[in-house]
C-alpha positions in Angstrom: 46.9 -57.7 42.2 45.9 -56.8 38.6 48.4 -58.0 36.0 48.6 -56.0 32.8 50.6 -57.4 29.9 52.0 -54.7 27.7 52.9 -55.6 24.2 53.2 -54.1 20.7 55.2 -54.5 17.5 58.9 -53.6 17.3 59.4 -49.8 17.4 55.8 -49.2 18.7 57.0 -47.4 21.8 56.6 -50.1 24.5 59.6 -48.8 26.5 58.4 -45.2 26.5 54.9 -46.2 27.6 56.3 -48.5 30.4 58.5 -45.6 31.6 55.4 -43.4 31.8 53.6 -46.0 33.9 56.6 -46.3 36.1 56.5 -42.6 36.7 53.1 -43.2 38.4 54.7 -45.7 40.7 53.6 -48.8 38.9 56.0 -51.8 39.2 57.3 -52.9 35.8 58.7 -56.2 34.8 60.5 -56.0 31.4 61.0 -59.4 29.9 63.7 -58.1 27.5 65.7 -57.1 30.6 65.1 -60.4 32.2 66.3 -62.2 29.0 69.5 -60.0 28.9 70.2 -61.1 32.5 69.6 -64.7 31.8 72.0 -64.9 28.9 75.0 -63.2 30.7 78.2 -65.3 30.7 78.2 -67.8 33.5 74.4 -68.1 33.5 72.9 -71.6 32.8 70.9 -70.3 29.8 74.1 -68.8 28.3 75.8 -72.2 28.4 72.7 -73.9 26.9 72.5 -71.4 24.1 76.2 -71.9 23.2 75.7 -75.7 23.2 72.7 -75.3 20.9 73.9 -72.6 18.6 77.7 -72.9 18.7 80.4 -70.5 19.9 80.2 -68.4 16.7 77.2 -66.5 18.2 79.6 -65.1 20.9 81.5 -61.9 20.7 85.2 -61.6 21.5 84.5 -61.3 25.2 82.5 -64.5 25.3 79.2 -62.7 25.7 76.2 -63.4 23.5 76.4 -61.3 20.3 72.8 -60.0 20.1 73.0 -59.0 16.4 74.4 -62.4 15.3 71.7 -64.1 17.4 68.9 -62.0 16.0 70.1 -62.6 12.4 70.2 -66.3 13.1 66.8 -66.7 14.7 64.7 -64.3 12.7 65.8 -65.9 9.4 65.0 -69.4 10.7 61.7 -70.1 12.6 62.9 -73.5 13.9 66.0 -71.9 15.4 63.8 -69.2 17.0 61.7 -71.9 18.6 64.9 -73.5 20.0 66.0 -70.2 21.6 62.5 -69.6 23.0 62.4 -73.1 24.5 65.6 -72.2 26.4 64.6 -68.7 27.5 60.8 -68.6 27.9 60.3 -71.1 30.8 63.1 -69.3 32.7 61.6 -65.8 32.0 58.1 -67.0 33.0 59.4 -68.4 36.3 61.2 -65.1 37.0 58.1 -63.0 36.1 55.9 -65.1 38.5 58.4 -64.7 41.3 58.6 -61.0 40.9 54.8 -60.6 40.7 54.4 -62.6 43.9 56.7 -60.0 45.7 54.8 -56.9 44.6 52.2 -55.3 46.8 50.9 -52.6 44.4 47.3 -52.5 43.1 48.5 -53.5 39.7 51.8 -54.3 37.8 52.8 -54.1 34.2 54.6 -57.0 32.5 56.2 -55.9 29.2 56.4 -58.8 26.8 57.2 -58.0 23.1 55.9 -61.5 22.0 53.1 -61.7 24.6 50.5 -63.2 22.2 53.0 -65.3 20.2 54.4 -67.1 23.2 51.5 -67.9 25.5 52.5 -65.2 28.0 49.0 -63.8 27.7 47.8 -66.6 30.1 49.7 -65.1 33.1 48.1 -61.6 32.7 44.6 -60.3 33.4 44.5 -57.7 30.7 46.4 -57.1 27.4 47.5 -53.5 26.7 48.8 -53.0 23.1 50.9 -50.0 22.1 50.1 -49.4 18.5 51.4 -47.2 15.6 51.5 -47.3 11.8 54.0 -49.9 10.4 55.8 -47.3 8.4 56.4 -45.4 11.7 57.7 -48.6 13.3 60.3 -49.1 10.6 61.3 -45.4 10.7 61.9 -45.6 14.5 63.8 -48.8 14.5 66.1 -48.0 11.6 66.9 -44.6 13.3 67.7 -46.1 16.7 69.3 -49.5 16.0 71.3 -49.5 12.9 69.0 -52.2 11.4 68.0 -51.7 7.8 64.4 -51.9 6.6 64.7 -55.5 5.4 65.9 -56.6 8.9 63.1 -54.7 10.6 60.5 -56.2 8.3 61.9 -59.7 9.1 61.4 -59.1 12.8 57.9 -57.7 12.1 57.1 -60.8 10.1 58.0 -63.0 13.1 55.5 -61.1 15.2 51.8 -61.5 15.2 50.0 -59.3 12.6 49.1 -55.8 13.7 45.4 -56.5 13.0 45.3 -59.6 15.1 47.3 -57.9 18.0 44.7 -55.1 18.1 41.8 -57.6 17.9 43.1 -59.4 21.0 43.8 -56.2 23.0 41.7 -55.2 26.0 43.2 -51.7 25.9 45.1 -49.8 23.2 47.5 -46.9 23.4 48.0 -45.0 20.1 51.6 -43.8 19.7 51.8 -41.6 16.7 51.2 -38.1 18.0 54.0 -37.3 20.5 54.7 -37.5 24.2 51.9 -35.3 25.5 49.2 -37.5 23.9 51.0 -40.6 25.3 51.0 -39.2 28.8 47.3 -38.4 28.6 46.5 -42.0 27.5 48.7 -43.5 30.2 47.2 -41.4 33.0 43.7 -42.4 31.9 44.6 -46.1 31.8 46.4 -45.8 35.1 43.2 -44.5 36.8 41.2 -47.2 35.2 43.6 -50.0 36.3 43.6 -48.6 39.9 39.7 -48.6 39.8 39.7 -52.2 38.5 42.2 -53.3 41.1 40.0 -51.9 43.8 36.9 -53.5 42.3 
């Protein structure tokens, strides 16, 4: 089975693109969703994060406060590495298990930090969703309540756009609306099916 790793900067449109592939029957593994499951109260990773970062990163229900956590790790690279050391091996194990269960010609693994975290070594191709940085900022501030400074801090923790594009096998341009996205996804879907057969 062909493994396609889908990545892109924050606000580039990874979720929309993965949903379009899912519409063609492609199995999707979203590592952000896996991470959310892993940090639920009662999960081993949740307990480990609380031990490492303290109870102040929890909300009133004892769940991980994602905003507090994001502010903590994106302002301190060493703390970000600590969080990644807790989560990434677990996420990788889960991804491998799910991939082993699929019988489709190809699958999409959505990893926002694919190139930054070594996840590129478990996929056969790298698909980058790309758009202008000003558009990224505009999208994220509109949907999340983060201000531009926060968005830029997250972007600074991600690989530079130029390097991401240089390492891509395939690129989807996301700056001209849904119809253009659908065309690009359909074209790549056909190509991946052909590659999986070959």
